[in-house]
C-alpha positions, 0 to 999 in steps of 0.5 A: 168329633168324627164325620158321620159321612166319611169318618174324618175328624171334624173341626169347630167352625163359623161360616155363612150358610147359603140356602137355595130353593127353586133358584132363590137363595138366602144366606144365614150368616155366622152359623156355628158347628162342626164341619168336615174338611174332607167331604164338607158334611156339617153338624150345626150347633142347636142355635144355628140349626134353629136359625137355618131351619127357620130361614129355610121355612121362611124361604119356602113360605115366601116362594109359595106366596109367589107360586101357590101350589095347585090343589087337587080334589080327590074323590 
């Protein structure tokens, strides 16, 4: 598979993906997919993509409980 960013050949790999949002980090272990050794672009397989999205959503929800967004009423 060619990298969609740089065109370099991507390799199938397994790695740990670190998500960082507002200074808080969470590691999703053993994600799989194709990754470019040249520029670092990654394309997750379906199962890994679902796990990364779920972890990211969970981290955002947890941060909102700690720092709820300000609600403004517009009239």
